[in-house]
N, CA and C atoms of all chains as a GROMACS GRO file, in nm:
protein
  609
    1MET      N    1  11.517  17.359  16.252
    1MET     CA    2  11.497  17.341  16.108
    1MET      C    3  11.381  17.429  16.061
    2ASN      N    4  11.409  17.508  15.963
    2ASN     CA    5  11.303  17.594  15.910
    2ASN      C    6  11.301  17.583  15.757
    3ILE      N    7  11.192  17.531  15.705
    3ILE     CA    8  11.180  17.513  15.560
    3ILE      C    9  11.090  17.621  15.504
    4THR      N   10  11.140  17.687  15.402
    4THR     CA   11  11.058  17.791  15.338
    4THR      C   12  11.028  17.748  15.195
    5LEU      N   13  10.903  17.724  15.169
    5LEU     CA   14  10.862  17.684  15.034
    5LEU      C   15  10.761  17.786  14.982
    6SER      N   16  10.769  17.813  14.851
    6SER     CA   17  10.667  17.899  14.792
    6SER      C   18  10.537  17.819  14.783
    7HIS      N   19  10.429  17.890  14.752
    7HIS     CA   20  10.299  17.822  14.740
    7HIS      C   21  10.307  17.712  14.635
    8PHE      N   22  10.368  17.744  14.520
    8PHE     CA   23  10.375  17.647  14.411
    8PHE      C   24  10.462  17.527  14.447
    9SER      N   25  10.581  17.553  14.504
    9SER     CA   26  10.669  17.439  14.537
    9SER      C   27  10.607  17.353  14.646
   10ALA      N   28  10.536  17.416  14.741
   10ALA     CA   29  10.468  17.338  14.845
   10ALA      C   30  10.361  17.249  14.781
   11ALA      N   31  10.289  17.303  14.682
   11ALA     CA   32  10.184  17.226  14.615
   11ALA      C   33  10.244  17.108  14.538
   12VAL      N   34  10.359  17.131  14.474
   12VAL     CA   35  10.423  17.023  14.396
   12VAL      C   36  10.475  16.914  14.490
   13VAL      N   37  10.538  16.953  14.601
   13VAL     CA   38  10.588  16.854  14.698
   13VAL      C   39  10.471  16.773  14.754
   14PHE      N   40  10.364  16.844  14.787
   14PHE     CA   41  10.242  16.778  14.836
   14PHE      C   42  10.193  16.676  14.733
   15ALA      N   43  10.188  16.720  14.606
   15ALA     CA   44  10.137  16.634  14.498
   15ALA      C   45  10.223  16.509  14.482
   16VAL      N   46  10.355  16.524  14.493
   16VAL     CA   47  10.446  16.409  14.476
   16VAL      C   48  10.414  16.301  14.580
   17PHE      N   49  10.413  16.341  14.707
   17PHE     CA   50  10.397  16.241  14.812
   17PHE      C   51  10.254  16.184  14.817
   18ALA      N   52  10.156  16.269  14.798
   18ALA     CA   53  10.016  16.221  14.798
   18ALA      C   54   9.995  16.124  14.681
   19SER      N   55  10.053  16.155  14.565
   19SER     CA   56  10.036  16.069  14.447
   19SER      C   57  10.100  15.932  14.468
   20ILE      N   58  10.216  15.932  14.534
   20ILE     CA   59  10.283  15.802  14.561
   20ILE      C   60  10.190  15.714  14.644
   21VAL      N   61  10.136  15.770  14.752
   21VAL     CA   62  10.050  15.689  14.841
   21VAL      C   63   9.920  15.650  14.769
   22PHE      N   64   9.861  15.743  14.695
   22PHE     CA   65   9.738  15.711  14.621
   22PHE      C   66   9.764  15.597  14.522
   23GLY      N   67   9.876  15.608  14.448
   23GLY     CA   68   9.908  15.505  14.348
   23GLY      C   69   9.922  15.368  14.411
   24ILE      N   70   9.997  15.362  14.522
   24ILE     CA   71  10.021  15.233  14.587
   24ILE      C   72   9.893  15.173  14.644
   25THR      N   73   9.810  15.258  14.704
   25THR     CA   74   9.695  15.204  14.777
   25THR      C   75   9.570  15.183  14.692
   26GLN      N   76   9.560  15.254  14.580
   26GLN     CA   77   9.435  15.247  14.504
   26GLN      C   78   9.439  15.153  14.384
   27ARG      N   79   9.554  15.099  14.351
   27ARG     CA   80   9.565  15.007  14.237
   27ARG      C   81   9.638  14.880  14.278
   28ASN      N   82   9.624  14.775  14.196
   28ASN     CA   83   9.678  14.645  14.235
   28ASN      C   84   9.817  14.614  14.178
   29THR      N   85   9.830  14.622  14.047
   29THR     CA   86   9.959  14.584  13.988
   29THR      C   87  10.055  14.703  13.985
   30THR      N   88  10.183  14.672  13.972
   30THR     CA   89  10.286  14.778  13.974
   30THR      C   90  10.263  14.879  13.862
   31MET      N   91  10.235  14.830  13.742
   31MET     CA   92  10.216  14.921  13.629
   31MET      C   93  10.094  15.012  13.650
   32GLU      N   94   9.986  14.953  13.700
   32GLU     CA   95   9.866  15.033  13.730
   32GLU      C   96   9.896  15.138  13.837
   33GLN      N   97   9.977  15.098  13.935
   33GLN     CA   98  10.010  15.192  14.043
   33GLN      C   99  10.090  15.310  13.991
   34VAL      N  100  10.187  15.280  13.902
   34VAL     CA  101  10.269  15.389  13.846
   34VAL      C  102  10.181  15.482  13.763
   35LYS      N  103  10.096  15.423  13.679
   35LYS     CA  104  10.010  15.504  13.593
   35LYS      C  105   9.915  15.591  13.676
   36TYR      N  106   9.856  15.531  13.778
   36TYR     CA  107   9.760  15.606  13.860
   36TYR      C  108   9.831  15.715  13.940
   37GLY      N  109   9.953  15.683  13.988
   37GLY     CA  110  10.032  15.784  14.060
   37GLY      C  111  10.062  15.904  13.971
   38LEU      N  112  10.103  15.875  13.848
   38LEU     CA  113  10.133  15.985  13.754
   38LEU      C  114  10.007  16.063  13.720
   39TYR      N  115   9.894  15.991  13.706
   39TYR     CA  116   9.767  16.058  13.677
   39TYR      C  117   9.729  16.152  13.792
   40CYS      N  118   9.743  16.103  13.915
   40CYS     CA  119   9.711  16.187  14.032
   40CYS      C  120   9.801  16.310  14.037
   41PHE      N  121   9.930  16.288  14.010
   41PHE     CA  122  10.025  16.400  14.013
   41PHE      C  123   9.986  16.505  13.908
   42ALA      N  124   9.953  16.457  13.789
   42ALA     CA  125   9.914  16.550  13.682
   42ALA      C  126   9.787  16.626  13.722
   43MET      N  127   9.692  16.556  13.784
   43MET     CA  128   9.568  16.622  13.826
   43MET      C  129   9.594  16.726  13.935
   44PHE      N  130   9.680  16.691  14.031
   44PHE     CA  131   9.712  16.786  14.138
   44PHE      C  132   9.776  16.914  14.080
   45VAL      N  133   9.880  16.894  13.998
   45VAL     CA  134   9.953  17.009  13.946
   45VAL      C  135   9.866  17.085  13.845
   46GLY      N  136   9.792  17.010  13.763
   46GLY     CA  137   9.699  17.075  13.670
   46GLY      C  138   9.595  17.157  13.745
   47GLY      N  139   9.547  17.102  13.856
   47GLY     CA  140   9.449  17.174  13.939
   47GLY      C  141   9.506  17.303  13.994
   48VAL      N  142   9.635  17.301  14.028
   48VAL     CA  143   9.701  17.422  14.079
   48VAL      C  144   9.701  17.530  13.970
   49PHE      N  145   9.736  17.489  13.846
   49PHE     CA  146   9.738  17.587  13.736
   49PHE      C  147   9.598  17.640  13.708
   50VAL      N  148   9.500  17.551  13.703
   50VAL     CA  149   9.362  17.594  13.675
   50VAL      C  150   9.314  17.689  13.784
   51ALA      N  151   9.336  17.652  13.910
   51ALA     CA  152   9.292  17.738  14.021
   51ALA      C  153   9.365  17.872  14.015
   52GLY      N  154   9.494  17.868  13.980
   52GLY     CA  155   9.572  17.992  13.969
   52GLY      C  156   9.516  18.085  13.863
   53TRP      N  157   9.482  18.027  13.745
   53TRP     CA  158   9.426  18.109  13.638
   53TRP      C  159   9.288  18.162  13.676
   54VAL      N  160   9.207  18.080  13.740
   54VAL     CA  161   9.073  18.126  13.782
   54VAL      C  162   9.085  18.244  13.879
   55MET      N  163   9.178  18.232  13.975
   55MET     CA  164   9.196  18.342  14.071
   55MET      C  165   9.249  18.468  14.003
   56ALA      N  166   9.341  18.446  13.907
   56ALA     CA  167   9.396  18.562  13.834
   56ALA      C  168   9.287  18.633  13.754
   57LEU      N  169   9.198  18.554  13.691
   57LEU     CA  170   9.089  18.614  13.611
   57LEU      C  171   8.989  18.686  13.701
   58ILE      N  172   8.961  18.627  13.818
   58ILE     CA  173   8.866  18.691  13.912
   58ILE      C  174   8.924  18.824  13.960
   59ARG      N  175   9.055  18.827  13.978
   59ARG     CA  176   9.120  18.947  14.035
   59ARG      C  177   9.117  19.064  13.937
   60ARG      N  178   9.111  19.033  13.805
   60ARG     CA  179   9.114  19.141  13.704
   60ARG      C  180   8.990  19.229  13.711
   61MET      N  181   6.048  13.900  12.889
   61MET     CA  182   6.140  14.009  12.921
   61MET      C  183   6.140  14.038  13.071
   62ALA      N  184   6.012  14.052  13.123
   62ALA     CA  185   5.999  14.082  13.266
   62ALA      C  186   6.049  13.965  13.350
   63LYS      N  187   6.019  13.842  13.298
   63LYS     CA  188   6.062  13.723  13.372
   63LYS      C  189   6.216  13.716  13.376
   64SER      N  190   6.277  13.748  13.260
   64SER     CA  191   6.423  13.744  13.252
   64SER      C  192   6.485  13.842  13.352
   65THR      N  193   6.427  13.960  13.362
   65THR     CA  194   6.478  14.061  13.456
   65THR      C  195   6.465  14.010  13.600
   66THR      N  196   6.349  13.946  13.628
   66THR     CA  197   6.327  13.893  13.763
   66THR      C  198   6.428  13.784  13.795
   67ASP      N  199   6.453  13.697  13.694
   67ASP     CA  200   6.551  13.589  13.714
   67ASP      C  201   6.689  13.645  13.744
   68LYS      N  202   6.726  13.750  13.667
   68LYS     CA  203   6.859  13.811  13.686
   68LYS      C  204   6.871  13.866  13.828
   69ALA      N  205   6.765  13.934  13.872
   69ALA     CA  206   6.767  13.992  14.008
   69ALA      C  207   6.779  13.883  14.113
   70ARG      N  208   6.705  13.771  14.086
   70ARG     CA  209   6.708  13.661  14.183
   70ARG      C  210   6.847  13.597  14.187
   71ASN      N  211   6.907  13.579  14.066
   71ASN     CA  212   7.042  13.520  14.061
   71ASN      C  213   7.144  13.611  14.129
   72ALA      N  214   7.127  13.742  14.108
   72ALA     CA  215   7.221  13.837  14.168
   72ALA      C  216   7.218  13.826  14.320
   73ALA      N  217   7.098  13.800  14.372
   73ALA     CA  218   7.084  13.790  14.517
   73ALA      C  219   7.159  13.669  14.571
   74PHE      N  220   7.173  13.565  14.484
   74PHE     CA  221   7.242  13.444  14.529
   74PHE      C  222   7.392  13.445  14.502
   75VAL      N  223   7.440  13.544  14.425
   75VAL     CA  224   7.584  13.553  14.400
   75VAL      C  225   7.652  13.593  14.529
   76ARG      N  226   7.735  13.506  14.578
   76ARG     CA  227   7.800  13.534  14.707
   76ARG      C  228   7.937  13.593  14.684
   77GLU      N  229   7.967  13.693  14.762
   77GLU     CA  230   8.100  13.751  14.753
   77GLU      C  231   8.199  13.654  14.817
   78PRO      N  232   8.322  13.649  14.763
   78PRO     CA  233   8.420  13.560  14.826
   78PRO      C  234   8.444  13.601  14.971
   79GLU      N  235   8.466  13.503  15.053
   79GLU     CA  236   8.485  13.533  15.195
   79GLU      C  237   8.634  13.551  15.226
   80TYR      N  238   8.661  13.649  15.308
   80TYR     CA  239   8.798  13.676  15.348
   80TYR      C  240   8.806  13.664  15.499
   81PRO      N  241   8.849  13.548  15.548
   81PRO     CA  242   8.855  13.531  15.693
   81PRO      C  243   8.956  13.626  15.757
   82VAL      N  244   8.915  13.681  15.871
   82VAL     CA  245   9.002  13.775  15.941
   82VAL      C  246   9.112  13.697  16.014
   83THR      N  247   9.235  13.722  15.974
   83THR     CA  248   9.349  13.653  16.037
   83THR      C  249   9.416  13.747  16.137
   84THR      N  250   9.508  13.693  16.213
   84THR     CA  251   9.582  13.776  16.309
   84THR      C  252   9.657  13.887  16.235
   85MET      N  253   9.716  13.849  16.122
   85MET     CA  254   9.793  13.948  16.045
   85MET      C  255   9.704  14.060  15.993
   86ALA      N  256   9.577  14.028  15.962
   86ALA     CA  257   9.485  14.131  15.913
   86ALA      C  258   9.452  14.233  16.020
   87VAL      N  259   9.475  14.197  16.146
   87VAL     CA  260   9.453  14.291  16.257
   87VAL      C  261   9.583  14.362  16.293
   88VAL      N  262   9.692  14.282  16.295
   88VAL     CA  263   9.821  14.337  16.339
   88VAL      C  264   9.879  14.434  16.235
   89ALA      N  265   9.873  14.397  16.107
   89ALA     CA  266   9.937  14.479  16.002
   89ALA      C  267   9.887  14.624  15.999
   90PRO      N  268   9.754  14.648  16.001
   90PRO     CA  269   9.712  14.789  16.000
   90PRO      C  270   9.751  14.865  16.126
   91ILE      N  271   9.753  14.797  16.240
   91ILE     CA  272   9.791  14.866  16.365
   91ILE      C  273   9.939  14.905  16.360
   92VAL      N  274  10.023  14.808  16.316
   92VAL     CA  275  10.166  14.837  16.304
   92VAL      C  276  10.188  14.945  16.197
   93GLY      N  277  10.110  14.935  16.088
   93GLY     CA  278  10.120  15.034  15.981
   93GLY      C  279  10.081  15.173  16.026
   94TRP      N  280   9.984  15.180  16.116
   94TRP     CA  281   9.944  15.312  16.170
   94TRP      C  282  10.054  15.366  16.261
   95LEU      N  283  10.104  15.280  16.350
   95LEU     CA  284  10.206  15.326  16.445
   95LEU      C  285  10.336  15.367  16.374
   96ILE      N  286  10.382  15.282  16.281
   96ILE     CA  287  10.505  15.312  16.206
   96ILE      C  288  10.468  15.315  16.058
   97PRO      N  289  10.461  15.433  15.999
   97PRO     CA  290  10.417  15.443  15.859
   97PRO      C  291  10.494  15.350  15.766
   98GLY      N  292  10.420  15.269  15.690
   98GLY     CA  293  10.482  15.176  15.594
   98GLY      C  294  10.516  15.040  15.653
   99ALA      N  295  10.520  15.031  15.786
   99ALA     CA  296  10.563  14.906  15.850
   99ALA      C  297  10.462  14.793  15.828
  100GLY      N  298  10.335  14.828  15.810
  100GLY     CA  299  10.233  14.726  15.782
  100GLY      C  300  10.264  14.653  15.652
  101HIS      N  301  10.304  14.729  15.551
  101HIS     CA  302  10.340  14.668  15.422
  101HIS      C  303  10.470  14.590  15.435
  102LEU      N  304  10.564  14.642  15.512
  102LEU     CA  305  10.692  14.571  15.530
  102LEU      C  306  10.668  14.436  15.598
  103LEU      N  307  10.575  14.438  15.695
  103LEU     CA  308  10.540  14.315  15.767
  103LEU      C  309  10.481  14.210  15.672
  104LEU      N  310  10.412  14.258  15.569
  104LEU     CA  311  10.350  14.169  15.471
  104LEU      C  312  10.442  14.141  15.352
  105LYS      N  313  10.569  14.179  15.368
  105LYS     CA  314  10.674  14.156  15.267
  105LYS      C  315  10.650  14.233  15.138
  106ARG      N  316  10.579  14.345  15.146
  106ARG     CA  317  10.567  14.436  15.032
  106ARG      C  318  10.670  14.546  15.057
  107TYR      N  319  10.798  14.512  15.037
  107TYR     CA  320  10.906  14.601  15.080
  107TYR      C  321  10.909  14.733  15.002
  108GLY      N  322  10.894  14.724  14.871
  108GLY     CA  323  10.897  14.845  14.789
  108GLY      C  324  10.786  14.942  14.827
  109ARG      N  325  10.664  14.889  14.836
  109ARG     CA  326  10.549  14.973  14.871
  109ARG      C  327  10.567  15.031  15.011
  110GLY      N  328  10.612  14.946  15.104
  110GLY     CA  329  10.629  14.990  15.243
  110GLY      C  330  10.729  15.104  15.254
  111LEU      N  331  10.841  15.090  15.184
  111LEU     CA  332  10.944  15.193  15.193
  111LEU      C  333  10.897  15.324  15.129
  112LEU      N  334  10.824  15.313  15.018
  112LEU     CA  335  10.773  15.434  14.953
  112LEU      C  336  10.670  15.505  15.042
  113ILE      N  337  10.583  15.427  15.106
  113ILE     CA  338  10.485  15.487  15.196
  113ILE      C  339  10.555  15.552  15.315
  114MET      N  340  10.654  15.482  15.370
  114MET     CA  341  10.730  15.536  15.483
  114MET      C  342  10.796  15.668  15.442
  115LEU      N  343  10.862  15.667  15.326
  115LEU     CA  344  10.929  15.788  15.278
  115LEU      C  345  10.829  15.903  15.263
  116SER      N  346  10.715  15.873  15.201
  116SER     CA  347  10.617  15.979  15.174
  116SER      C  348  10.560  16.038  15.302
  117VAL      N  349  10.516  15.953  15.394
  117VAL     CA  350  10.451  16.001  15.516
  117VAL      C  351  10.552  16.073  15.606
  118VAL      N  352  10.670  16.012  15.623
  118VAL     CA  353  10.772  16.074  15.710
  118VAL      C  354  10.817  16.208  15.650
  119ALA      N  355  10.839  16.211  15.518
  119ALA     CA  356  10.882  16.335  15.454
  119ALA      C  357  10.775  16.444  15.467
  120MET      N  358  10.649  16.408  15.445
  120MET     CA  359  10.543  16.509  15.458
  120MET      C  360  10.535  16.561  15.601
  121PHE      N  361  10.548  16.470  15.697
  121PHE     CA  362  10.540  16.511  15.837
  121PHE      C  363  10.658  16.603  15.872
  122ALA      N  364  10.780  16.563  15.827
  122ALA     CA  365  10.899  16.643  15.857
  122ALA      C  366  10.891  16.780  15.789
  123ILE      N  367  10.845  16.783  15.666
  123ILE     CA  368  10.832  16.911  15.596
  123ILE      C  369  10.729  16.999  15.666
  124GLY      N  370  10.620  16.937  15.710
  124GLY     CA  371  10.517  17.012  15.783
  124GLY      C  372  10.573  17.075  15.910
  125LEU      N  373  10.654  16.999  15.983
  125LEU     CA  374  10.717  17.054  16.103
  125LEU      C  375  10.817  17.164  16.066
  126GLY      N  376  10.893  17.138  15.957
  126GLY     CA  377  10.991  17.236  15.912
  126GLY      C  378  10.928  17.367  15.870
  127MET      N  379  10.804  17.360  15.822
  127MET     CA  380  10.733  17.482  15.783
  127MET      C  381  10.660  17.546  15.901
  128GLN      N  382  10.694  17.499  16.020
  128GLN     CA  383  10.637  17.550  16.145
  128GLN      C  384  10.487  17.526  16.156
  129GLY      N  385  10.446  17.409  16.103
  129GLY     CA  386  10.304  17.372  16.115
  129GLY      C  387  10.269  17.340  16.259
  130ARG      N  388  10.145  17.358  16.291
  130ARG     CA  389  10.099  17.336  16.428
  130ARG      C  390  10.052  17.192  16.445
  131ILE      N  391  10.085  17.133  16.559
  131ILE     CA  392  10.036  16.999  16.592
  131ILE      C  393   9.914  17.015  16.682
  132TYR      N  394   9.804  16.952  16.645
  132TYR     CA  395   9.682  16.959  16.726
  132TYR      C  396   9.692  16.866  16.846
  133LYS      N  397   9.642  16.914  16.958
  133LYS     CA  398   9.635  16.830  17.079
  133LYS      C  399   9.493  16.774  17.090
  134PRO      N  400   9.476  16.666  17.171
  134PRO     CA  401   9.338  16.617  17.191
  134PRO      C  402   9.252  16.730  17.245
  135ASN      N  403   9.135  16.747  17.188
  135ASN     CA  404   9.050  16.859  17.230
  135ASN      C  405   8.904  16.825  17.208
  136GLY      N  406   8.819  16.895  17.274
  136GLY     CA  407   8.676  16.873  17.257
  136GLY      C  408   8.606  17.002  17.218
  137GLY      N  409   8.677  17.088  17.151
  137GLY     CA  410   8.622  17.219  17.117
  137GLY      C  411   8.564  17.225  16.978
  138ASP      N  412   8.624  17.310  16.896
  138ASP     CA  413   8.576  17.333  16.761
  138ASP      C  414   8.592  17.205  16.677
  139ILE      N  415   8.493  17.179  16.591
  139ILE     CA  416   8.494  17.056  16.511
  139ILE      C  417   8.619  17.048  16.422
  140LEU      N  418   8.663  17.162  16.370
  140LEU     CA  419   8.782  17.161  16.285
  140LEU      C  420   8.907  17.126  16.364
  141ASP      N  421   8.910  17.170  16.492
  141ASP     CA  422   9.024  17.133  16.578
  141ASP      C  423   9.022  16.983  16.607
  142ILE      N  424   8.902  16.929  16.629
  142ILE     CA  425   8.891  16.784  16.656
  142ILE      C  426   8.938  16.706  16.533
  143LEU      N  427   8.891  16.749  16.415
  143LEU     CA  428   8.931  16.680  16.292
  143LEU      C  429   9.081  16.696  16.265
  144GLY      N  430   9.135  16.811  16.301
  144GLY     CA  431   9.280  16.833  16.288
  144GLY      C  432   9.357  16.735  16.374
  145PHE      N  433   9.308  16.713  16.495
  145PHE     CA  434   9.373  16.615  16.584
  145PHE      C  435   9.363  16.475  16.525
  146VAL      N  436   9.244  16.439  16.474
  146VAL     CA  437   9.224  16.305  16.415
  146VAL      C  438   9.322  16.285  16.297
  147GLY      N  439   9.339  16.388  16.216
  147GLY     CA  440   9.433  16.379  16.105
  147GLY      C  441   9.576  16.365  16.154
  148ASP      N  442   9.615  16.450  16.247
  148ASP     CA  443   9.754  16.447  16.297
  148ASP      C  444   9.790  16.313  16.359
  149VAL      N  445   9.698  16.257  16.439
  149VAL     CA  446   9.729  16.134  16.513
  149VAL      C  447   9.743  16.014  16.418
  150GLY      N  448   9.698  16.030  16.294
  150GLY     CA  449   9.714  15.925  16.194
  150GLY      C  450   9.859  15.894  16.164
  151ALA      N  451   9.948  15.988  16.192
  151ALA     CA  452  10.090  15.965  16.166
  151ALA      C  453  10.154  15.873  16.269
  152GLY      N  454  10.077  15.828  16.366
  152GLY     CA  455  10.124  15.728  16.464
  152GLY      C  456  10.237  15.778  16.551
  153VAL      N  457  10.348  15.704  16.549
  153VAL     CA  458  10.460  15.733  16.639
  153VAL      C  459  10.520  15.871  16.610
  154LEU      N  460  10.507  15.918  16.488
  154LEU     CA  461  10.559  16.052  16.454
  154LEU      C  462  10.485  16.159  16.534
  155TYR      N  463  10.354  16.140  16.547
  155TYR     CA  464  10.273  16.235  16.623
  155TYR      C  465  10.315  16.235  16.771
  156PHE      N  466  10.326  16.113  16.828
  156PHE     CA  467  10.359  16.105  16.970
  156PHE      C  468  10.500  16.159  16.997
  157LEU      N  469  10.592  16.133  16.903
  157LEU     CA  470  10.728  16.186  16.916
  157LEU      C  471  10.726  16.340  16.914
  158ALA      N  472  10.649  16.393  16.820
  158ALA     CA  473  10.639  16.539  16.809
  158ALA      C  474  10.580  16.600  16.937
  159ARG      N  475  10.480  16.534  16.992
  159ARG     CA  476  10.418  16.584  17.116
  159ARG      C  477  10.517  16.579  17.232
  160MET      N  478  10.593  16.468  17.240
  160MET     CA  479  10.689  16.453  17.350
  160MET      C  480  10.800  16.557  17.340
  161GLN      N  481  10.843  16.585  17.217
  161GLN     CA  482  10.954  16.678  17.198
  161GLN      C  483  10.907  16.824  17.195
  162GLY      N  484  10.777  16.844  17.193
  162GLY     CA  485  10.725  16.981  17.190
  162GLY      C  486  10.734  17.045  17.052
  163TRP      N  487  10.752  16.960  16.947
  163TRP     CA  488  10.756  17.016  16.811
  163TRP      C  489  10.615  17.055  16.770
  164GLY      N  490  10.606  17.160  16.692
  164GLY     CA  491  10.474  17.201  16.642
  164GLY      C  492  10.389  17.270  16.746
  165ASP      N  493  10.454  17.318  16.851
  165ASP     CA  494  10.379  17.389  16.956
  165ASP      C  495  10.362  17.536  16.925
  166LEU      N  496  10.452  17.588  16.840
  166LEU     CA  497  10.445  17.732  16.815
  166LEU      C  498  10.326  17.768  16.726
  167MET      N  499  10.276  17.888  16.747
  167MET     CA  500  10.159  17.934  16.673
  167MET      C  501  10.202  18.043  16.575
  168ALA      N  502  10.281  18.007  16.475
  168ALA     CA  503  10.326  18.105  16.376
  168ALA      C  504  10.207  18.144  16.288
  169ALA      N  505  10.192  18.273  16.270
  169ALA     CA  506  10.079  18.321  16.188
  169ALA      C  507  10.130  18.367  16.052
  170ASN      N  508  10.167  18.271  15.969
  170ASN     CA  509  10.204  18.305  15.831
  170ASN      C  510  10.156  18.194  15.738
  171ALA      N  511  10.164  18.222  15.608
  171ALA     CA  512  10.110  18.125  15.510
  171ALA      C  513  10.185  17.993  15.516
  172ALA      N  514  10.319  17.998  15.533
  172ALA     CA  515  10.399  17.875  15.535
  172ALA      C  516  10.355  17.785  15.649
  173ALA      N  517  10.328  17.844  15.765
  173ALA     CA  518  10.284  17.765  15.881
  173ALA      C  519  10.149  17.699  15.853
  174ASP      N  520  10.066  17.770  15.778
  174ASP     CA  521   9.935  17.714  15.741
  174ASP      C  522   9.952  17.594  15.647
  175TYR      N  523  10.044  17.607  15.552
  175TYR     CA  524  10.073  17.493  15.463
  175TYR      C  525  10.130  17.378  15.546
  176GLY      N  526  10.219  17.413  15.640
  176GLY     CA  527  10.281  17.311  15.725
  176GLY      C  528  10.178  17.233  15.803
  177LYS      N  529  10.079  17.304  15.856
  177LYS     CA  530   9.970  17.238  15.930
  177LYS      C  531   9.897  17.140  15.839
  178THR      N  532   9.874  17.181  15.715
  178THR     CA  533   9.806  17.093  15.618
  178THR      C  534   9.892  16.971  15.586
  179PHE      N  535  10.022  16.991  15.570
  179PHE     CA  536  10.113  16.878  15.545
  179PHE      C  537  10.104  16.776  15.659
  180LEU      N  538  10.103  16.826  15.784
  180LEU     CA  539  10.099  16.737  15.900
  180LEU      C  540   9.969  16.656  15.901
  181ILE      N  541   9.859  16.723  15.875
  181ILE     CA  542   9.729  16.653  15.877
  181ILE      C  543   9.722  16.550  15.764
  182VAL      N  544   9.766  16.591  15.645
  182VAL     CA  545   9.756  16.501  15.529
  182VAL      C  546   9.850  16.382  15.544
  183ALA      N  547   9.967  16.403  15.607
  183ALA     CA  548  10.057  16.289  15.633
  183ALA      C  549   9.984  16.184  15.715
  184GLY      N  550   9.910  16.228  15.816
  184GLY     CA  551   9.833  16.134  15.899
  184GLY      C  552   9.722  16.067  15.821
  185LEU      N  553   9.652  16.144  15.739
  185LEU     CA  554   9.540  16.087  15.662
  185LEU      C  555   9.590  15.985  15.560
  186LEU      N  556   9.704  16.016  15.496
  186LEU     CA  557   9.761  15.920  15.400
  186LEU      C  558   9.802  15.792  15.472
  187ASN      N  559   9.849  15.807  15.595
  187ASN     CA  560   9.889  15.687  15.670
  187ASN      C  561   9.768  15.601  15.707
  188TYR      N  562   9.653  15.665  15.732
  188TYR     CA  563   9.529  15.587  15.754
  188TYR      C  564   9.497  15.503  15.630
  189ILE      N  565   9.508  15.566  15.512
  189ILE     CA  566   9.479  15.494  15.387
  189ILE      C  567   9.576  15.377  15.371
  190ALA      N  568   9.705  15.403  15.402
  190ALA     CA  569   9.806  15.298  15.390
  190ALA      C  570   9.777  15.183  15.487
  191ALA      N  571   9.732  15.216  15.607
  191ALA     CA  572   9.700  15.111  15.706
  191ALA      C  573   9.582  15.028  15.657
  192ALA      N  574   9.482  15.093  15.599
  192ALA     CA  575   9.367  15.020  15.544
  192ALA      C  576   9.411  14.930  15.429
  193ASP      N  577   9.505  14.979  15.349
  193ASP     CA  578   9.558  14.899  15.238
  193ASP      C  579   9.631  14.775  15.291
  194ALA      N  580   9.707  14.792  15.399
  194ALA     CA  581   9.776  14.677  15.460
  194ALA      C  582   9.674  14.574  15.508
  195HIS      N  583   9.562  14.623  15.562
  195HIS     CA  584   9.455  14.532  15.606
  195HIS      C  585   9.401  14.451  15.488
  196HIS      N  586   9.377  14.519  15.375
  196HIS     CA  587   9.324  14.450  15.256
  196HIS      C  588   9.423  14.349  15.201
  197ILE      N  589   9.550  14.383  15.204
  197ILE     CA  590   9.652  14.288  15.156
  197ILE      C  591   9.656  14.165  15.246
  198ALA      N  592   9.651  14.190  15.378
  198ALA     CA  593   9.656  14.077  15.473
  198ALA      C  594   9.534  13.987  15.460
  199LEU      N  595   9.419  14.047  15.425
  199LEU     CA  596   9.297  13.967  15.406
  199LEU      C  597   9.302  13.884  15.277
  200GLY      N  598   9.383  13.931  15.182
  200GLY     CA  599   9.390  13.863  15.053
  200GLY      C  600   9.302  13.929  14.948
  201LYS      N  601   9.242  14.045  14.982
  201LYS     CA  602   9.158  14.116  14.885
  201LYS      C  603   9.243  14.182  14.777
  202LYS      N  604   9.369  14.208  14.811
  202LYS     CA  605   9.457  14.279  14.719
  202LYS      C  606   9.591  14.206  14.711
  203PRO      N  607   9.649  14.195  14.590
  203PRO     CA  608   9.779  14.125  14.580
  203PRO      C  609   9.893  14.206  14.643
   0.00000   0.00000   0.00000
């Protein structure tokens, strides 16, 4: 089995699974868990975009 | 004013945290959860949470192997290698299965393999968090 993922798709897959576990383990009620999971996912993916833009600006 | 502050401090010292007696389940659940990702929650009848944790950890581990990530062996060398082993072994039975089957032995030098190595380590670290969560649920600290 050989999986080939781009940097971005690997980051999104990482964010999905890490957010699920963070949501479940860091909050108590189901609604809080869903909200926190979505928040973590948004932060992960947002962080990827921010880091990408910072690197692009540094490269110029 | 000063007296009131002193009283508050004194009262705070007497506020006792609720006690959570350590039960057999509080010991067994995190160990089972470490060995089989999500099984600690399943044991505590948190089926939805357990299955989601199992899916996440197993999927991350499988994707890490699929990306030709490296599995760390027990070592006493570089600190990063030691920490890599500590992270990997967090995946419990998945780690031992991978070692027995010789998965993750190759040393591919490309970016995907580097991401794969990170996936493997993080799968283990997430499973440690899940095992600690199972412990808190078994103690009654968390619903």
